[in-house]
C-alpha positions in Angstrom: 60.4 -30.6 96.8 63.0 -32.8 98.5 64.0 -36.3 97.4 65.4 -38.8 99.9 67.4 -41.9 99.0 68.3 -44.8 101.3 70.8 -47.5 100.6 71.1 -50.8 102.3 74.0 -49.3 104.2 73.3 -45.5 104.1 76.4 -43.4 103.4 78.5 -46.4 102.4 79.3 -47.4 98.8 81.3 -50.4 97.5 84.1 -48.2 96.4 84.8 -44.5 95.7 84.0 -44.9 92.0 80.4 -45.7 92.9 79.9 -42.2 94.5 78.0 -40.6 91.6 75.3 -38.8 93.7 76.3 -35.4 94.9 74.9 -32.1 96.2 73.8 -30.0 93.2 75.1 -26.4 92.5 71.6 -25.1 93.1 70.2 -25.2 96.7 68.1 -28.2 97.5 69.2 -30.2 94.5 71.1 -33.5 94.1 73.0 -34.5 91.0 73.8 -37.9 89.5 76.3 -38.2 86.7 75.2 -41.3 84.9 72.0 -43.2 83.8 69.1 -43.8 86.2 66.8 -46.8 85.9 63.5 -47.3 87.7 62.3 -50.9 87.6 65.3 -51.7 85.4 69.0 -52.3 86.1 70.0 -51.6 82.5 69.0 -48.1 81.6 70.1 -47.1 78.1 69.1 -43.4 78.4 69.6 -40.7 81.0 66.4 -41.8 82.7 64.4 -45.0 82.0 61.2 -45.7 83.8 59.7 -49.2 83.2 56.2 -48.7 84.5 53.8 -45.8 85.0 55.1 -42.4 86.0 53.0 -39.9 88.0 53.9 -36.2 87.7 52.4 -33.8 90.2 53.8 -30.7 88.5 54.6 -29.5 85.0 56.8 -31.3 82.5 58.9 -29.1 80.4 60.1 -30.2 77.0 62.2 -28.3 74.4 59.1 -28.4 72.2 56.9 -26.8 74.8 55.7 -23.3 73.8 56.5 -22.1 77.3 60.2 -22.5 76.6 60.1 -20.5 73.4 60.0 -16.9 72.3 59.7 -15.1 68.9 57.2 -17.7 67.6 56.1 -16.7 64.1 54.2 -18.1 61.1 56.3 -19.6 58.3 55.8 -19.8 54.5 53.5 -22.8 54.1 54.6 -23.5 50.5 58.3 -23.6 51.5 57.5 -26.0 54.4 55.5 -28.3 52.2 58.4 -28.4 49.7 60.7 -29.4 52.6 58.3 -32.2 53.7 58.3 -33.7 50.2 62.1 -34.1 50.6 61.8 -36.0 53.8 62.6 -39.7 54.0 59.6 -41.5 55.3 59.9 -45.1 56.7 58.0 -47.9 58.3 59.5 -50.2 60.8 59.0 -53.0 63.3 60.5 -53.0 66.8 63.2 -55.6 67.5 61.5 -58.4 69.5 63.9 -58.0 72.5 63.1 -54.3 72.7 59.4 -54.8 72.4 59.4 -57.5 75.1 61.5 -55.3 77.5 59.2 -52.3 77.0 56.0 -54.3 77.1 55.0 -53.4 73.5 52.5 -55.9 72.1 52.0 -54.5 68.6 55.5 -54.2 67.1 
């Protein structure tokens, strides 16, 4: 899959420090060293999408079993003991975060 980007003045940037997009090391890839925001100009993570996202392929996550090997059962009693040592909390989202993310029930 190829991704195309077009700026208001293609190939031109305000100054050299703005040139963060570059050809990736793997063929047919592009790399950006910074945060990317879609429908936001203030991303606070590597990728922030404010709105719906449609994925036409697979999404891999470190927790995905397809990314793991040597999966085995564990001692349930030991795991329950560890759970009883966990700190459990309740919280409310900060109003400014909830508003920005469209969260109604904080």
